[in-house]
RODO-2510 file (C-alpha; in nm, 4 decimals, decimal comma):
residues 130
     n   res          X          Y          Z
     1     m    -2,5881     0,6657    -3,3204
     2     k    -2,7407     0,6408    -2,9773
     3     a    -2,5129     0,3167    -2,9175
     4     w    -2,1847     0,5057    -3,0279
     5     k    -2,2018     0,7908    -2,8040
     6     l    -2,2842     0,5764    -2,5586
     7     v    -1,9665     0,3332    -2,5652
     8     l    -1,7470     0,6398    -2,6364
     9     t    -1,9069     0,8087    -2,3408
    10     v    -1,7975     0,4860    -2,1046
    11     i    -1,4323     0,4598    -2,3419
    12     f    -1,3569     0,8267    -2,1722
    13     a    -1,5006     0,7915    -1,8540
    14     l    -1,2649     0,4314    -1,7575
    15     a    -0,9739     0,6199    -1,9805
    16     s    -1,0247     0,8684    -1,7255
    17     v    -1,0300     0,6729    -1,3874
    18     a    -0,7618     0,5059    -1,5558
    19     a    -0,5451     0,7636    -1,5673
    20     a    -0,6028     0,9438    -1,2018
    21     a    -0,4854     0,5740    -1,1121
    22     k    -0,0932     0,5891    -0,9362
    23     t     0,1238     0,3840    -0,8291
    24     l     0,3218     0,3321    -0,5079
    25     e     0,6415     0,1518    -0,5040
    26     i     0,7892     0,0916    -0,1198
    27     t     1,1273    -0,0295    -0,0540
    28     v     1,1056    -0,2004     0,3090
    29     t     1,4201    -0,2328     0,4731
    30     d     1,5465    -0,3804     0,8499
    31     i     1,3085    -0,6925     0,7505
    32     r     1,4593    -0,9196     1,0671
    33     s     1,3695    -1,2894     0,8855
    34     d     1,2129    -1,3874     0,6343
    35     k     0,9171    -1,5688     0,7915
    36     g     0,5733    -1,4992     0,6490
    37     n     0,4539    -1,1676     0,4600
    38     v     0,5143    -0,8190     0,4347
    39     l     0,1285    -0,6486     0,4434
    40     t     0,1055    -0,3056     0,2825
    41     k    -0,2154    -0,0685     0,2773
    42     a    -0,2738     0,2644     0,1637
    43     s    -0,5497     0,5058     0,2494
    44     s    -0,5417     0,8443     0,1308
    45     v    -0,5032     1,1213     0,3987
    46     r    -0,9096     1,2200     0,3796
    47     g    -1,0434     0,9044     0,4779
    48     r    -0,9806     0,6459     0,1702
    49     a    -0,8036     0,5540    -0,1663
    50     k    -0,9946     0,4893    -0,4859
    51     a    -0,9027     0,2087    -0,5905
    52     a    -1,0570     0,0933    -0,9630
    53     g    -1,3034     0,3275    -0,9090
    54     h    -1,4223     0,2687    -0,5763
    55     e    -1,3921     0,4106    -0,2238
    56     q    -1,1362     0,1515    -0,0587
    57     p    -0,7793     0,0598     0,0878
    58     v    -0,5398    -0,0291    -0,1441
    59     y    -0,3698    -0,3314    -0,0737
    60     a    -0,0268    -0,5297    -0,1653
    61     m     0,1340    -0,8575     0,0298
    62     s     0,5346    -1,0004    -0,0112
    63     p     0,7295    -1,2724     0,0885
    64     a     0,9107    -1,1256     0,3675
    65     k     1,2808    -1,2045     0,2936
    66     r     1,6115    -1,0889     0,5734
    67     g     1,6993    -0,7235     0,4693
    68     e     1,4791    -0,5738     0,2188
    69     v     1,1787    -0,6703     0,0183
    70     v     1,0063    -0,3700    -0,2771
    71     v     0,6636    -0,3965    -0,2503
    72     t     0,4054    -0,2227    -0,5539
    73     l     0,1095    -0,0193    -0,4810
    74     e    -0,1486     0,0159    -0,7704
    75     g    -0,4880     0,1915    -0,8358
    76     i    -0,4294     0,4804    -0,5811
    77     d    -0,6349     0,7530    -0,6670
    78     a    -0,4733     1,0147    -0,3808
    79     e    -0,2845     1,3184    -0,4212
    80     t    -0,1301     1,2090    -0,0488
    81     a    -0,1376     0,8380     0,0679
    82     e    -0,1357     0,6821     0,4537
    83     v     0,0794     0,4142     0,4394
    84     s     0,1031     0,0887     0,7366
    85     l     0,2966    -0,1862     0,6799
    86     l     0,3484    -0,5094     0,9098
    87     h     0,5777    -0,7747     0,8878
    88     d     0,3455    -1,0518     1,0043
    89     e     0,5900    -1,3233     1,0677
    90     d     0,3188    -1,5425     1,2201
    91     g     0,1099    -1,5772     0,9481
    92     d    -0,2385    -1,4758     1,1355
    93     y    -0,2685    -1,1513     0,9448
    94     k    -0,2772    -0,9519     1,3178
    95     m    -0,0678    -0,7569     1,4932
    96     k     0,1260    -0,9544     1,7828
    97     t     0,2042    -0,7514     2,0949
    98     g     0,4563    -0,8633     2,3809
    99     e     0,5282    -0,6380     2,7243
   100     r     0,7578    -0,3892     2,5762
   101     g     0,4805    -0,3520     2,2741
   102     p     0,4607    -0,4578     1,9445
   103     a     0,6190    -0,8021     1,8651
   104     e     0,6551    -0,7974     1,4747
   105     g     0,7580    -0,5116     1,2813
   106     y     0,5500    -0,2261     1,1581
   107     a     0,5825     0,0900     1,0339
   108     a     0,3583     0,4362     0,9220
   109     k     0,3723     0,6745     0,6717
   110     k     0,2522     0,9429     0,4983
   111     r     0,3249     0,9970     0,2158
   112     a     0,2884     1,2907    -0,0809
   113     l     0,1717     1,0996    -0,4316
   114     p     0,2828     1,3741    -0,7546
   115     a     0,3024     1,1849    -0,9786
   116     e     0,1636     0,8630    -1,1736
   117     r     0,4521     0,6365    -1,0615
   118     n     0,6004     0,7107    -0,6930
   119     a     0,8899     0,5244    -0,4559
   120     v     0,9664     0,5578    -0,1231
   121     t     1,1780     0,3712     0,1295
   122     i     1,0044     0,2880     0,5161
   123     r     1,2294     0,1613     0,7864
   124     l     1,0180    -0,1115     0,9773
   125     r     1,0466    -0,1379     1,3632
   126     y     1,0544    -0,3717     1,5774
   127     p     0,9912    -0,2438     1,9740
   128     a     0,9370    -0,5262     2,1911
   129     a     1,3037    -0,6836     2,0067
   130     e     1,4632    -0,3046     2,0958
***
């Protein structure tokens, strides 16, 4: 009997964590080339987002495509997330900078997550090229 209670407690705990996790679908626009990847990170406004029951940011990556791509972040446990994007054209996982600022595309946006599935469109900027 004790074993069944333990099993049921674990199942309900996991179900409540899964129900709280949110998804954010991001349409990234104004991508200037097919080179590299679009790197994406979401953190809760209070500091960190929870993913799979652990306090940590949520990451995703998508191959770059001139124009736009859609990146999906899953497992966000926050009411509001700060989203950061980088078009890592040279594949070094770092933002390349020049004399006029960032040479690779980037963006940041705060987004409320009221529903289980959320969507947003974010435009990349390439300041060194502007």
